[in-house]
N, C-alpha and C positions, 0 to 999 in steps of 0.2 A: 813215497811219503804218505803217511796216514794222518787223517784229520778226523776228529770227533767234534761235532757241533751240538751244543746242549741248550735246550730250553728248559730251565729249572721248573719244577712243579710249583704252582702257586700255593700248594698246601704243605710245603716243607720238603726238605732233602731227606727222603726216607726210602727204604727198600723192603722187599719181601712182605711179611705180614703187616708191617707198619705202613706200607705204601697205601695211599688212598687215591683212587682215580679222580681226576678233575676233568669232567667231560668238556670237550672243546668242539666248537662248530666246524672250524676249518684248520688245515695244517698251517704251521708257522711260515708264512711267505718270506719273511725277512731271512730266515736261515736257509730257505731253499734258494733264494737269490745268491746268497754268499756261497752256499754249497756248489752251485753251478760255476761260480767264479773260481773256486778252488779246483774243481775237476778240470777246468780249462787250463789250469796251471800245473797239472800233473798229479794232483792229490787223489788218493782213494778216500772217499768221504762217507762217514756214517753220521746221520742226524738222529739225535735222541731227544724226543719230546717226552720228558718225564712226567707230564700231566696225564698222558694216555698209555705210556709204555711201562709195564711193570717189570722191574729187574730185581734179581737177587743182588746182594752186595758184591758177591764174588764176580758176577757178570759185569757189573759196572767197573770194578777194579781191572778186570781183564781188558775191557775196551780202552780204558784210560792208559794202561801200561803199554798197549800196542800202538798208541798214538804218538806221533811226533809233534802234533799241534792239537790243542783243545780250545775251542771257541765257546764262549758263554754269552747268551743273550740276556740283557738286564732290563727288567721293567721296574719302574719306580715302586709299585706296590709290593714287589717281591725282591727288592734290592738286597735285603739281608739274607734271603735264601740264596740268591746268586753269589753273595759273598761266601756263604758256607760251601757252595759248590766249588768255587775257586780254591778255597783253603783245603778242601778234601782232595781235589786234583793235585795240589802241591804235595800233599802227604803221600798220595799213592804213587805219583811219578814226578819226582822233583826235576827230572831232566826235560820234561815236556815244556814246550812253549805255550803260553796261555795268552789269548787275546780276547778282549771283551768289546761289545758294542750294543746297540739297541736303543729303545726309546728313552731310557733313563739317562744314558750317556749323552744322547742328542739334546736332552733337556738341560742337564747340568753343565755340560761341556767341561767336565772334570775327569782326571784319570781315576780309574777304578782300582781299589787296593788289590795287591797281589798279582797283578798282570804284568806281562812283558810289554804288551802293546794295548792301548785303549784306542779304539777307532771311532772317530766322530763322523757321522754322515752316512751316505748311501754307498754300499760297499761293492756293488757288482762289477764296477769297472776296474778297481784297483786292489781289492782284497786278495785276489789270487797271487799277484806279484809280491805284495807286501808279505804275505805268509810264506811264500817260497823263499824270499831273502831271509826272513826271520829264522826259518828252520835250517837253512843252509849256512847259517852263521855269518851272513853278509849284512850285519846290522848297520854298517855305514851307509848302505843304500837307502835306509829308511828315511833319511833326510830328503830324499827326492820326492816323497809322497806327501800329499796334503792331508790334514785332519787327524794327525796322530799325536798321542803321548807315548813316550817310551823312555827307558832309563839308559843312560850312557855315562860311564865313569862316575857313578853315584849321583848324577844329576838327572832331573826330569826334563826331557826335551819335548817341546811342542812345535809341531811343523805347520802351524797355520790353522785357518778356519775349517769347519767341516766340509766334507765333499758333498757337492750338490750336482746331480746329473741334470744338465740343462735340456738336453734333447732326449726325452723318454722313448721316442720312437726307435732310437739306436740301442737302447739298453737290452741286454740279454734277458730272456724270460727265466722264471724260477725252474729249478731242477725238480720237477714234481715226482720223478721216478725215485727220489731219495726217501719218500714217505709213503706209507701204506694208507691210502685214502679211507679204507674201511675202518680205521681207528677213529675217524671223525664223523661229523654229521649229526652231532647231538646238540639240539637247540633247547635251552632252558630245561635240560635234564631229560629230554625226550628225543629218541632217535628219529630223524627225518630222512636220512639217506645214508647208504653205505658206499656211495660213489660220488661224493661231494668234491667240488673243486673250488678254488678261490683265485681271484686275480685282482689287480688294480689297474685302473685306466688313468689315474691322476695321482699326484702327490701334493701335499701341502693344502692349505685352506686359506681363502681370502677373507674369511669372516673373523669376528673378534669377540666371540662368546667368552665372557669373563671367567667361566669355570674351566675352560679348555686350555691345554698346554701346547697345542699344535701350532698355533699361529706364529709363535716366536721362533720356531725351528726352521721351517722352510716356506718359501713363497710358493704359490700355487702354480703347477705345471700340469699339462695333460697330453695324452697321446692322441694321434689322429684316429678318426673312426675306422678307416680301413685297417690300420695297424692293430687296433683293438679286436676287430672281428676276425682277423687272421688268427689271433690267439684263441678266441672262442671256438673257431673251427677246429683247431687242434685239440681243444678240451673235449669237444663233442666226439671227434674221431677216436679219442682215447677211452670212450665209453662212460664218461661221467654223465649223471642225470640231473644234477643240481649245481648251479653256479652262484657263488656268493661274491659280490664285489666288495672287497675289503678297503673301503675308503669312506671318509666322513660324509661326502656329498657327491653323488653321481651326477647331479644336475647343476653344477656351478655354471656351466655353459649349456643351457637347455637345447639349443640347436644342435650342438655336437651330440648330446645324448640321444636326440631324436634320430640323427643320422646313423648312429650306432645301431639302434633298434631296427631301423628300416633296412639296413644292410644285413642284419641277422635274418630278417624275414626274407629278403631277396635271395640269400644263399640257401634258404630252406633248412636252416640249422634248428634242430629240435632239442631244446633243453629248458628246464625251469630255471628262472633267475630270481635272485633277491638282491636288493640294494637299499641303501639309506639315502633319502633325499630330503631337502628342505621344503617346508610347506609353502614358502613364498615362490617356489619355482614351478608350482603345479599349474598346468592348463589341461583342458579336456583333450586337446590335440596331442599333447605330449603323452598323457596316460593312455590314450587310445593306441598310440604307436608302441608303447610298452606292452600292453595287453596282447596285441597282434604278434609281437615278437616272442612271447612266452614268459613275460614277467609274472611270477606267481605271487610274490609278496613284496610289499613296500614297508620300510621302517622309517618312521618319522620321529625326529627328536623334538617333540612338542614341548616338553619340559614343564609346562605349567598351564593351568586353565585360567589364570588371572594375568591381566596385562601388567600389573605392578611388578610381579615377579619376573615376567619376560623382560621387562625393561631393566630390572636390576641385573639380570644376566647378560644384558646387551645383545639379545638375540636378533633384534631388528626384524622380528616377525610379530604378527598379531594373533589373538585368540581366534578371530574369525577366519584368518588364513588357514589355521589348523583345522577348523571345522570344515571349511570348503574342500581342502585337500583330501580329508578322510572320506567325505561324502562322494567326491568324484571317483576316487579309487573303488569304493564300495559299489557304486553304480555300474562300473565297468567289470566287476567281478574279480578285482584284485584284492587279495587278503591284506589286512592292515595290522601293523604292530606299532605302538607308540611308547616312547619312553618319557617318564616324568621324573623330575628331581625334587626331592623333599629336603627342606632345611635351609632355604635361603634366609639370611638374617632378618629380613622384614616379615617373614611368614608367621602367621598366627592361626588360631583355630579356624577362622572363617575362610582362610585361603585353602585349607585342606577340604573343607566342605565344598567350596566352589570347584576345586579340582574334580571331586567326585561327581558333582552335578554336571560338569562339562563332559567328562569322559563317558558318562552313562547316557548322555543326550546325543551322542554321535555314533555312527556304526563302526566302531572299533572292534576288531576281532580279538586282539591281545593288547595287554598293557604290561609294562614292566616299570618298576620303581627303583630308584637309587637314592641313598641318602648322600647329600652333598659332602664332599671333602675338599680341602684346599690343597692343591698339588703345586709343588715347586714348578715355576715356569708359567703358571696361569696368572691372569691379571688379578684375580681375587687374592691369590697368595701374595703377590707383590704389594697389593693394597694393605693387607694385614701386616706384612713385614714393616711397611712404612709407619703403620700405627703402633708398632711395638708389640703386636699380639702373637707374632710368629718369630721363632728364632731361625737364623739362616740355615741351620743344619736340620731343621724339621721339614722334610721333603713332602710328607703327607700328613695333614692335620685334619682330624674329623671335626665337623661342625658342632655347634653347641656353645654354651656360655664360655667366653665372653663375646663370641661372634653374634649370637642371637639369644632370644629369650628362652628357647626350648632346648632341653637337654637331649643328648643322643638317645637315651632310653625313651623319652617321650616321642621322639621321631620314629623310633622302631615301632612303637604302638600305633602311631598314625599310618605307618607303612603297612602294618598288618591289617588295620581297619580298611585302608584303601583297597587292598587286594580283595578282602571279603566283600566290600561294597560293590566292586566291579563284577566279580565272578559268581557271587551268590544271587544271580538273577535268572530265573527260569526263562524269561523272554530272550535273554542273550543267546541261550542255546537253541531256542526255536529259530531265532534269526539266522544263526550260523547254519542250521540244517537247511533252511530255505535257500541260503546263499550257495551251499554246496550243491543242492539240487539244480539251482539255476546255472551254475558253472559246469556241472558234471564232474566236479573234483571233490571227492569225499575225504581226501587226505587230511584236510584241516579239521574235519569233524572228529575223526579218531584222535588226532593230535591234541585238540583242545580238551577233549574228554579226559585223556590220560594226564595232560598237564594240569587241568583244574583239580582233579582228585589229588594229585601229588601236592599241589600248592595249598589246597585247602586243609589237607592233613597237616602240612608243615605249620600253618598258621592257626591251627585249632579252630577251623572255620565255624564249627557248630557250637562252640562255647562263645556265643556272640558278644557277651559283655565282659569277658575275662580280660583283664589287663588293658582295657581301653581307657583313654582319657575320659574323665567323667563328663566333660562338656559335650561329647559327641555320642554318648551312649544312647540317647533318645532317638538318634537318627538311624541307628543300625536296624 
């Protein structure tokens, strides 16, 4: 039995000269977990990440025609592209069985058009057996499995709630051998590693940030420290040099996080690590353990430099906690990256000014900005649905009137200005140089120089007043 698992490109379903690379930091862990489950059930598996793998149309058709089963991972922001992939697979090989799953399915809990089976939940325990029965024509057995939509006798059958693995220590790891790690390792458009690996130590999130879709899907669960470090040891043995933890918050249970890092150090495992943590979990003892174990960079979801906006997002953090977390990490020689969201309905000109004042007053090495959107499953989306501002079939709605006073175009200008205000500071680069000399790691210096030049060209950095909101031109 042959299976092809596809992550559609976020830039469209295209091939050959029309294909455009969409650089990715890490391989798609979800598909690698499912791929491992299929291999254990007797499938020959090929994983296609169409973001990073260029194919000619004929190559794609050949792979699909040779497959008994085609799986497609669906993300909300690319659901229409995923739909196009499913339709294309049906045209190329009408006899193939098609199954879909992924974040969009887990958010909407609805069947995906054109599929034989839509899978809700975490697939590594049951996906292999489900797909084997599907391919072998034993569709009656599908009723035995939880979390499915499938068609039988012209009717859509639902077999219960999504699958949630309760004990993550027992779950099989991802089949990393199914992907070429050298295709990955691109962070914000800059190559940082050709031997990158990713893993998760927990699933779900206990927090209630109003812009996030994850809370409503799964409760928080985590793996034991020894179980986590066993996987890290395997990653190191396989020759990877950079490990990214693909989870929203590595430090939900700070003591567990500290035990993981101490065990990494005790076993003498040498690998650079990156993870995202919340600013309210940071202590000097915790970050010292991170640094000693090899943590290279920390990512903070600071979101805003004003308390009003943090409270609107229900972050349950403070501006000062963000300041303290960044200062502690910098003091220990850990490189810092913070994300900010622009476009909360209460935001006005002075909020953006305060954002820039805040981010330039703390020792951040990198910043990234996103313009808010309202995604199906988030508390913000649900609130706007109740207010009659969102239709039920609008799964992603960009911010702007009537949600707030600022248009999307105005927010794009504020985003451009914020990037310029942060990166067009000579003292920032002088500080980075001193930090690199202090830590003996010049990777960041070369990275940030390449990144800054690329970013500033993109935003026409040297045309300082072009297309900027008039009220902030005097501050540039």
